[in-house]
N, C-alpha and C positions, 0 to 999 in steps of 0.2 A: 167544286169551282173550274170555271175552264180558264186553261193558260193563253187569256189573249194576250196579243201584243200592244204592251206599254207605248201610249203615244212619245213618250220622251227616246222610246228606244227598244230593239228587240229585246226578249229573255235573255235575263246571263244564263253563261252555258249549264251553270248546275241546276236549272227549270227545265233541259228540256227532258222530255217523255218519251221512253219508247212506243211504238203503237200496239195497241191492245189485239193480243191475237195467242193461239195455242188453242187444244186440241180439249183441254177443261175449261176455257174461256168462250169458246162457243156449245158448248153441254149447256154451263151455267145460263147464259145467253138464248137458246133456243127453251129453255127448260122456263125464265120467269117470262120470257114471250108471249110462252103456250099458252100458257095460267093468268094469263093478264097482272100482275105481280108489279109491282111500282120498287125502283131500288135506289136508293139514295147517291147512289154508285152510278147512275147513265141522270138522274134527276141533278145531279149536283156538280155532273162532270169530271166526277173526281179524275186526278192523274194516275194512283194505283188502281186503277179499274182491273189492268191484266195481270197484275201481280197476285190479286187478291182473288179474282174469278179462278186462273187459274191453281190455285192452291185452294178452289171450293170452299172459298169465303165471301158472302155477300150483304150488304145490311140492306135491309128489306124496309119501304117507306110504308107503313100503313093508312090507311083511310082516303086515299089520294094520293093526289100530285098536284094540289091547288089549297096553297097554306092562307089565312085570312090575316095574316103579315107581310110586309114589304120593307125587309129590311133593307139597306142597300149593299150588302156584302153579299147577299143570296142569290144563286139564280132560279132557284123552284117556283114556279110560277104563284101568280098573287092575283086573289079572286075571291069569287062564292061556290064553296067546293060542293060539290055532290055529296048526297044523301050515304052516310057509312053502308058499306055491302056489308050486310048481316053473313053472305058467305065465306070472305077472305077469311078471317081465323083457320077455318077448316081445309080452304084452297091451300094458304099459305103450310100450316103445316105438313099437307100432304106432299110440297111441292117440294119443303126442307126433305122430307125422306127421302123423294125421289134425288135428291141430288144430295145423299148422304152425307149429312154435315154434321159436324161435333159440335162446334161451336156457335150460334148465327149473333147478330146484333140486329134490332130490333128499332127502329124509330117513325117520326110522323111529323107531319106538317102540324100546325096550328090549326086548333079546330075552335077558335075562340065564338063557332056561330052555334057550338051545341052545348048544351046544358052543364051536362059534365066533362065539356070539353073534349071529349074522347077517350076520357080514362077507364069509362063501362069497359071499351073494346077493347083499348090496352090491356087491360086484367084478362080478358075473354082470350085475345091473342095469345099472350103468356099462356093460359091456363091449358090453352088447345092445345100450342104447339108441345109446349113438353108431354103433355099426354100423348102425343102421337110418336112423340121422340123421345123414348127412354133414352136418360144419359147425357142428354145434351144438352149445352151449357150455352146461358143468355145473357147478353149485354145489352140492356133498357136504354137508349139513347132520348130522353124524354124530355117533352116544352117543360116550361117553367107554369103551367096550368095556372097560372094566375096567382102564383105562391099560395095556391089551397092547400094546405096540408090533410082535408080531406082524401082529395084527389090523388097525392102524391101518393097517398097511403096505400088506395086500392092498387098501386103497381106494386110495393112496399110488400101488399099480401102476398102476391103471388109469386113469390120468391123467387126473385132473378138473381144471377152469380154478382152480377154487377150494375147498377141504377149509375147512368151517367147523365150531366148536363153541362153545356156549354157555356162559359159565361163568353165567348166569341172575341170580344176585346179587354182592353183597361178601361176602368174606372170612366175617366175622362172623356174618353172616345163612347161610351156606350149609347148616351142620346143622338149620336151623329148618326150611330151606323145602323140601332136598334131601334125597329117601329114604336115598340111595347114594351119591350122587355126592360126592365130595371137590376141593375147589376146589385146592387142588396136583394130583390129578390131572388136573382140565380143563387145568388152566395148561401140564402135561406134555404134555399132547394137543398141543397149540398150538406148546410147546416143537420139539417131535418134526417135525409137519409143516411147519412152517418150516422146520428145520433140513434136511431134503431137499429142498428148495426150492421147495415150491409156496406158493400165497398165501394165506396163514393168516385166515381171517377169526372174529371173535368179536362177541357180545353180553352185554347184560343190562336187569334191568328197575330200574325206580328208584319207590319208594313205597313198598316194604317195611319203614322204619324206618331205612334207612341214612345217614347224616351226607355230608355234602360230602366230607369228608374221605378219608370211605371209597372215595368213588366216585374219586375223583382219585385212591386207590391204589391201584384195581381196574384202572384206565385204566392206569397205570405200569408194572404187572405183567404188564398183556396185551402191552404194547407190546415188553416187556424181554422178553418169551418170543418176540417174532417177528410176533405179530399186527399187519398191516399195516391194514385193515378193521372199524369199529366198529361195533354198532348200539346203540340206548340207547332204551327206551321207558318208558313209565307201565305200569305192574302195573295188571291191574283186578280183581276177583274173581270169579272163573268159576261161583261157587255158596256157600250160608252152611256147606258144609264145611270149604270152601280158607280158606287164610289171608287174613285181612281188609285192605284198604288202608290204610296208616297215612297216607299224605299226597297227595294230587292235586298232583302238582310241578307247578308255573306254566311255562308257555310261556317266560319269562323266563329261570327256572334254567336248562332244558333249552338256550338258549343259549349260557349261560355255562358250561356241561358241554361244547357244541358247540366250545367256543373251547378250551377245556383240552384237549382231544383234539386240536384240530388242532396245539395249540400240543407236544405231547407228539409229535407227529407220524406218527399216523397220515395215511396215502393219501387215506382217505375215512369220510365217520363221517356214518353217516343217525343223528340225534338229535333228534325231540320227541315229543312224548304218542304219536300213533298207532304210532310205527314198532315194526315184528317184524320180527324176523331175516332174513326174504327180504323186505325191503318195497324195489322197485327193485333187486332183484338184478342185472337185466339189466345194468347200470351200472356195476358194481362190477368188470365184467370188463374197464371201459375203466383201469383201474389197473394191469392188467398191466403 
């Protein structure tokens, strides 16, 4: 999500970000470009791209950069995607080896246009990446696959160390900002993953008009569904066509939310204004 200037004024000081630069950043950028790969770091305008890429970590987005859904918070392009590239899994796996990454995050656009919604290519990608990179750990940040357990199971069968699926916002606001996804469907994805014995992770944004009570309710809902790793960050409006920011949540309130999440029982909590779902993902493996 891009840090745009909100129409009510400039961004507060705690949301100012450093310009991405550095030797490792340049190397990751070059390899990603040369191998025609997509990352949510760039497609999602992530504010932490410099820190993550300099640490040699990137979140790779498979199956193109055009999504079949049009959520009002997301800067990823919407439209008719191109057919999946059958060579992408191997190309990605070899790029990860070249980057000498020890932990990677994989995600994708929604592919409601495909019969299996992309689950087959998801599974092949995880399998190929692990084969080419022995010892690599993987977090799979998956779509909801329309709640189909048979498709989610295809990801589970490949045994990524963490499976993540974001609820994005609180229950009341879900129909307003998510074009197809449903709050209960997302909870069911988490419930199914955790029920199969895998570490389940999720996250949501604040600053969309939610109340503190609704934030706490979302935390409890996720925990009861089996989620044990939680991320909470500030929503930033990608463009004037997207939903407006309702509030720039202060660092003090984020700390309050962090303490509440910890008290709820989450094993790992990332909660501050610039947090995004894959921020410090490599550290989440330590909770296994």
